[in-house]
N, C-alpha and C positions, 0 to 999 in steps of 0.2 A: 564871407557870408554874414549878413547883418542879422542881428537878433531882433525878433519881433516883440519880445517881452512876455510872450505866452509861456507858461510853465506847465509841463506835463508831469503828472505824478504817476509813478508805477509802484503799486503796493505788492508786497511779497505775499505768497500763499499763506505763510504762517500768520502774517498780520491780518489778512482777510478772515482766516479761521478763528483768530482770537476775537475779532469784532463780532463775527457771527455767533460764536459761543456765548458771548455776553448778552447778545440780543435773545438768543434761544433760551437762555437760562432765566430771562426776565429781569436781568440787572439793568438793561438799557432798552429803550425803544429804538427803532431805526432812526428817527429824527434826533434823538439824544446822541446816538453814536456818531451821526454826521457832524453834529456840533462839537462834541468832545474831541474827536479825532480830525476835525477839519477836512472832512471828505466831501469833495464837490460832486455835483450831479445828483439829481433827485432819485435816479434809479440805480445808482452805482451799487449800493448795498443790496438792493433787491436782486440785482444780477448775481452778486456774490452768493446770496442765499440760494438762488436757483442752482448755481453751479456746485457749491460746497456744502450747503446746509441741508436741513431736513425738510424744507419746503412747507412745513406745516404752518409757518407764519404768513405765507402768501395766500391771498384769497383764491378760492377755487369755486368753480361753478358746478353744482351737483344738481342733476335733473332727476326728480322723483316722479314716477308716473304710475297711474292706475293701469291694471291689465287691459281694460277696455280702451285706454288711450293708445297703447301700443298697437292694438288691433286696428284702431281708427287710423293711425298713421300708415299702417300697411295698406289699408283699404284706399286711403287717399293717394298713396304712391301708385297703386295699381290703376286707379281711375285716371291719374295724370298720364300714365303711360298709354292707356287706351285712348285718351283724348288726343295725345300727341300723334298716335298712329292714325287716328281718324282724320286729323288735320293734314297729315302728310298725304293720305289717300285723296283728300279733297283737293289739295294742290295738284297732285298728279292728274286728277280728273279734269280740273280747270285747264291745265296745260294741254291735255289731249284734245279737249273740246276746242280750244283756241287753234290748235293745229288743224283740226278738221275744218273749222271755219276758214282758215287761211287757204287750205287746199281747195275748198269749194269756191272761194273768191277767185282763185287763179283759174279754175276750170270754167267758171261762169263769166269771168271778166267784170265782175261788179264788186262794190264794197258793201258787204252784207251788214256790217256794223252801222254804217252811216244810213243805209236804206232802212234798217229797223228803227233807228232813232227818229228819222223823219216821219215814218209811218206812224209810230206811237204818238208823236207830237200832234199830227193832224187828227188822229183818232180821238185824242184827249180833248182837243178843241171842239170837235163835233159833239162829244158826250157832255161837254160843259165842265170837265174836270181838268183844268190846265195844270194844276199843281201835283197831280198824282201820277 
């Protein structure tokens, strides 16, 4: 097996905890620790902190809301659900109307959709409104 020249480093848990404690105590920044201990990878130490550290050094997103914002969010979610339900009902209505039209076309032996379009076009030309 031929060597590719790539070196993989495996750090012991004790070493990781030593580096993390130096960072958490304020002796070193993450970037300083990377340079001093020659630790590759920009997120290596961050991963160690998530796994072994106190996590207080990692950025967190905290959302602070006013009570009316929480109510507004609930209202918007409820409205969204109502609109989705109305849309689903509209789709079902369209499908059922299309089915009725197809059934009527079969019974009558004509294409109602094309007949309607032709009739509208000729009516619009008579009225002088070709674009509407």
